[in-house]
Structures are given as structure tokens and as C-alpha cells.
N, C-alpha and C positions, 0 to 999 in steps of 0.2 A: 756486076753489071758494068758494061763499057761506057766511058764518058761520064761516069758518075764519080764525083770527088768524095773521097773518104773523110769523114769527120771524126776526130779523136775526142772522146769524152773523158774528162777527168773529174773525180769526185772532190768536192770542196765542202768542208764542214761549215754549217751555217753559223753565223755570228751568235755568240752567246749573249743573251740579254743581260743588261747591267744588274738586274735584280738577282740573277743566279750566280754572280761573282762571289766567291767565298772569301771572307776576310782571312787575313793571315792568322793562323792558329799557332798555339804553342808548339805543336808537333811539327809544323812545317817550317818553323823559323830557323831550323838548323841547316836547311839547304842553301846553296850559294845564291841563287837568283832571288829567292824569297828574302834572304838576309839583306841583300842590296836594296830591294824595294822597301823593306821595313825601315832600313836606315834612312833612305830618302824621305819616306813618309814622316819619320820622327823629326828630321830637320825641318820639313815643312810645318809640322805641328809646332815645334819650338819657335820658329820664326813668326808664325801667326799669333802665338800667345804673347810673345814679347814685342810685337810690332808697336802697340800703343805706348809701351814703356820706353822703347828705344828711340821713338820719335822725339822725345823730350829729354834724352839722356845722352851724354857724350861717352865715348869709349873709355876715357880716362877718369870717369866718375868714381868716387869711393864706393858706390853701390855695386861695383863689379863683384865683390865678395858675396853680397846678397844674391845677385843674379846667378853666380856659380852654384850656390847652395840650392836654389830653386831648380836650376837646370839638372842637377844631379837627381832630384826627385822626379823630374819629368823623364829623364832617361830611363830610370828604373821602372816607372809606371808604364811608359809607352812600349818598352821592350818586353814586358811581361815577366820581369825579374823580381817583382815584389812578392814576398811570401808572408803569409799570416804567421805572426810570432806565437800564436796560441796552438793552432793545429799543424803548423809547419808546412802546409800545403800552399802551392802557388795560387795567387789570386788571379782569376780569369776576368776577361772583359765583362762577362755576364753575371759575375758574382756580386751580390749586394755587399757593400762595404761600409765601414765607419772609420774615420781617422781622428786621432787625438788632436785637439785644438789648443792644448795648454803649452807644450814645449817641444815634444819630439815629433809630432805630426806623423806618427807611424800609422799604417793602414792595416786594418784587420777585417776578417769576414764579419758581417753583421751578426750572423747567428753565433759565432764564436765569442764576440765581445758581450753579447747579451747573456750567454751562458756563464762567461767569466764574471760578470758583474753580479749576477744572482748568486753564484757560489761564494763570492766574497761577502756579500751581505748575509747569507745563511750562516757562514762560518762565524761572523761577528755576533750574530744573534745567539748561536749556540754557546759561544764563550761568555756572553753576558749572562746567560741563565746559570751557568756553573760557577761564575765568579761573584762573590758577595759584593753588593753595590754599596760603596761608601759615599758616593755622590748622588743626591736625589735627582739632580738634573743631568742625566747622562747625555753626552754629545751625540748628535745625529750620526747614524751609521753612514759610512762612505765606502766607495769602491775605488780602486786605483788602476791607472793605466798599466798594462803589463810591461811596458818598456821604461817609461820615465817615472812611474809611480805617482803621477799627479792625481790628486783626489777629486772625485766627482760625487755629487749627492745622488741619492736614490732616484730622484726625479730626472736625473740626467742620463738614465739608461736609454740608449738609442732604441727607438721603436720603428723608425722609418728609414728607408734607404734614400739618402740625400746626396747630391753632388758635393764637390769639395767646398764650394762657396755657400752651400746650404739653401739655395733659392729654388731648386727644382727637385721634385721627388721622382724617383725611378728614372734617372737620366738615361738617354738612349745608348745602347751598346752596339748597334748595327751601323753606326756612321764611322767609317774608317778615318775620316778627317777631323774627328773630335777625339780628344784625349779620353781614354777609358775612365769612366766614373765622373766625367765632367759634363756640364751642361753646354759648354762652348760659348757662353756669354761672358761679359765683363764681370770680374770677381766682385768688386764693389764692397768688399769687407772693410770695416773701419781699420785704419792702420794703427799699429801698436803704440806709437808715440803720442796718440790722442791729439793729433794736429788738426782734426776736423775733416781731413780728406780721406778718400777711399782708394782701394787698390785698383790700378788701371789694367792689370794683367787679365787675360782670359782665365776662366775658372781653372784653378791649378792646385796640385798638391803642395804640401810644404808651407813654409811661412811666406807671408807677403813681403815684397821688397820694400825698401825705404821709399818714402814719398818723393816723387820726382817733380812736384809742382814748384814753380818759381815764386819765391816770396822775398820780401824785403826783410833783412835781418841785420842786427848790429853785432859787432864783435863782442868778445867777453868783457872788455873794458868799456864798451859803449862809445868809443871814439870814432868808429868807422861804420857806415851803413852801406850794405852791398846787397845785390840780388843773388840769392843762393837757392839751391834745392832745399825743399822743406825738410827732407829727411836728414840733411847735413847742413843745417843753417847755423850751427854753432861753430865759430871759427875764431882764429887769432889774427889780429891785424899785423902783428910783428913789431909794433911800437911799444914804448914804455907804457905801463898800465896807467899811472898817474891818479888812481883812485885814492880818496882820503882814507887813511888807516884808522884803526880803532882809537888811536890817541887823539884823533881830530886835530892833529898838528902837522904831521908829515904825510907825504904822498908815497904810494907804492912805487918802487923803482924796478920791479920785475917786468919782464916782457909780458904783454897781454896774455892772460892766462884764465883758465876755468877755475871756478870755485872761489873760496875766500882768499883774501890776500894774506901773506905771512905776517907774523908779528913784526912790529916796527923795531929795527935794529940801529936806529940813529943813536950815537953815543953823545952823552952830555952829563953835566954835573947836576945832581938832584939832591934835595933835602929829604931826610927821613920824615916820618909822620909827625913827630913832635918838633922837628925843625932844628935839632941840636947838632946833627951829624950830616956832613955832605960827602957824597961818593959819586964817582963816575960810573954810570950804568947805562945799559940799553934802555931805550925809551919804553919798551914793553915791560921793563922791570923798575920803572921809576918810582913806584909806590912800594916802600919797604920800611921796616921797623928796625931801629937800632936796639942795642942791648941795655941802654941806660933807662932809668926810671923817669917818669914824667916830672914829678916834683913841682908842678905848677900849683899856685895857691888856689885853694878851693873857695867856694862862695862864702863860707863862714869867716874867712880871714884869719883862721887860727891853725888850720891843718893844711898839709900839702897832699897832692894826688899821689897815691902809692901804686897806681897802675903802671904797667910798662909803657913803652913808646906807643902812642895812639894818636889818631886824628880826631878833630872835633872837640867839643866841650868835655871837660873832666867830669861834670855831673855834680850832684849835691854831696855834701859832707856825709860820710856813712855814720858818723856819731850823732847826727841830729835825729830828732823824732823819737819813736818808741825804741827803747833799749832794754836789754836784759842782763842779769847777773852772769858771771862766767860759766856757771853750769847750765844756764838756760832755763831754769825752773821759775824764776821770778822776773817780771817785766816792770819797767819804770817809764813813766810818761812825763815829758816836760823837762827833762834834764838838759843842761847846757852841754854842748859838744865837748867842752874842755873839762867837764866834771866826770870823774871815773865812776862807773856804775858800782854801787856798793855790793858787798857779798851778801847772799841770802842766809847763810848760816846752816843750810841743809847739807846733806851728803851729796858729794859730786855725782857719783853713780854713772860716770862715763865709762864706756867699754875700754879696757886696757889693751895693751899690745898683744897679749896672748889670744885675744879674740873670744875668750870664754868668761872671764870675770870682769867685774866693774870696780871702778876706783872707790875705795872705802873712805877717802879723806873728805873733810868738809869742803864746801864750795871754795875754790881757790883760783887764783890767776895763774896763767902759765900752763905748760903741759902737765899731764898726769904723770904718775910714776913710770919711769922708763922700763922697769922690770916688775913683773907681777910677784907679789910677796905672799900670795895665798898658799898655805900649806895643804898639800893633797897627798893621798896615799897612791903610790905607783908600784907596779910590778916590774921585775926585770924581764928581759926578753924571753927567757925560758919559762917564766911564770912561777918559779919556786919561791923566790924571795920577794917580800913586799917591804916598802920603806916609805916613810913620810918625808917628802921633799917640797921645796918651794917650786911653784909652777915654772918659774923662769929657769930653774936648774935642770928641769927634766928634758932629756934628749929624746925627741920624737922620731929621729931618723932610724 
């Protein structure tokens, strides 16, 4: 038709509603564009999780090691590279999980860890039936983490799917801006050093970072007080320690340090315990004993101390009070310490050096016979010849 303008129509696809957008799946993550979007999303997740922590932490803080460890857990979790160590299958966003909270923080399928725990307990019960019980109070059966072997009681078998921080049951899996298996809220788990503060990161896998709170703390020697991060509040001021050592005489000359001070090494001349010998020694070795006898007069005024070098009083005279004859069979009461206890007249009967026979002599002073004189019948090594010999002459080798 003349005079009529022609209009060109072009088909344009309608905008897709946000609810129909598909989250990045494991199968799509290999494509180039999806990989870039996924990496950008991971960076946004990491920044949002660490935002509260980085606000009160400097980049040069010693907690950077802790942060790197946590970020490695985040990278594996958000990229879908986490695999269950029991079934070896990849853990998806929608899979219920359980993570070890003792040391390794490994993540497993909830069904897999439940089956693992029950099999461990069943195996222990079967072994207990076949093994004789020597202990009436058998220890409670436990199951172990498949990775770090940390022990858990039977009551600790997971029965619910919880987020990493344990506050929310069945955390959402359809929110692309929340880490998988996370509730997205502040973690608030108590920190490991029992400082009384809680984790400030968003709900996350792996260990909690060291406490970033600012607190007043003293150095190891107690001479300097400074404001420090609670997780790293122990520090050295760099000055001399000056704490009093165990000797209560000298001060520590080491640089401000953690733990106990070393033994005092100040050199000086010290007396032995009895006071007769003087030697130059370290202060930590100032208490020593010489090789001389004490020989101080006892309280009786008649005998001297026969003990070696010692400190303190020598004690009472050992010859006072109740005494006995040399063989020990008869006791005497009220004898003066300078009077020798009389012999009882009976057989000595002490065991001789051979270890088999006893002394046949009458009660006597001094040692018993050095050699056993008892005649016994002995055989030669081959057993053919027998002969009567004294016990002391018989070769037992």
C-alpha cells in the first residue's frame, strides 16, 4: 500500500524472572563464563565472611596464618571441590553434611558419617563378645572421625543436618550469596583459647580464627602493659626479665621470655651442708654434700654423729633407749649408751653369704663367717660323680 511506512518487527526474549535463575552446578562450573562468575561470587562470599574480622585486624597481624587456613576451607567449600572421605563422592550444595569439630574439620555426608559411626560401634560390640572380659568396668564404646581419628561417644552420633556453627537446622541451599551448608549469620562459637569471646566470622567451615578483640595485657615478665589482640596477647617487651629466681637472691638476666626462668647461674663460694668444705659453685647448685663424715657430738655427750655430711640436727644417740644383743634375739632396756649390750648366749642364726645356710656360731659381735663351712653333697656337671664339699668351695657356674 502506497504511503504506508513499513515497520520491522524483531522478536525479543522476555526477561527471565529471578526465581528461575539456575545456580551454578558442578557440571556447569567447567565453562569459561560460569567459572569467572563463580570465582567472582567466591570472592564476594569470602569478603563478606571476613568483613567483621578484618575491620578490627591489620594486614600484618600474626593471625594471617589462621585466616589463610580458613580461606582454604572456604575456597574448597564454595568451589564444590569438597569430597566425602567415606563414599569419595563430591559433596553438593543440597547434600546434608556433618563436619568434625575436634581437629581436622573435615566435611562428610550426614548419611555416610551416621553409617560409619554405627559400624564402628557394632564392630566394637562384636569384639567385646568374643574377647574375655578381665575388667568388670569396660570403657564406653566410642567411634572415631575417619580422617583425624578423634574419638566421639555414642551420644555424639549426628542425627540432624546443622550449619557449620550449629545454630540453624537444615540451612538454605538455594541462596547463591551464602556459603553452602552455612546459615549466613555470625558464627559466635566460643574461641579455643577460652578467652570468653566468640568468633566474629560469618558461619564458616574449618577452625575459628584467633580472637581479634583488643584487650590490655602484660608482657611475660610483667614489666610492660600494652593493648593487644586477645588471640595474641602474650608478648615479650624485649627488656631484661628481672624476675626473682628460685634462690630468692638473684634476678633473671634473660630477655623477657615465656615460661619459667632458667636456673640461677651466679657463681659464688658456698659451704657444704655440714659447713666443713667451701667450693665455688653456681647458685642453683649451692646446696651440696662433701665426702667427709659429720662427727659432731651427739646429745649424749659421749658419741659423735656417724652420718655423712648433712644439714640440720644430728638427732639422738642411736645407742640410747631399747637395745638388743648382736644377733637381735634379746632386748635390753635402760642401758647407758656407753655400755656394750651383752651377748645372749644363743645361736647367731643369721643367714650366711651363700644365701642358703645360717651362722652356727653363738651370738657374737662383728660379721659372721666370710665363707660357709657347711658340708654338702654335690654332683659333677655330668652327674656321674658325687662328692661331699664345703658350700663355699662349690662352683655354681
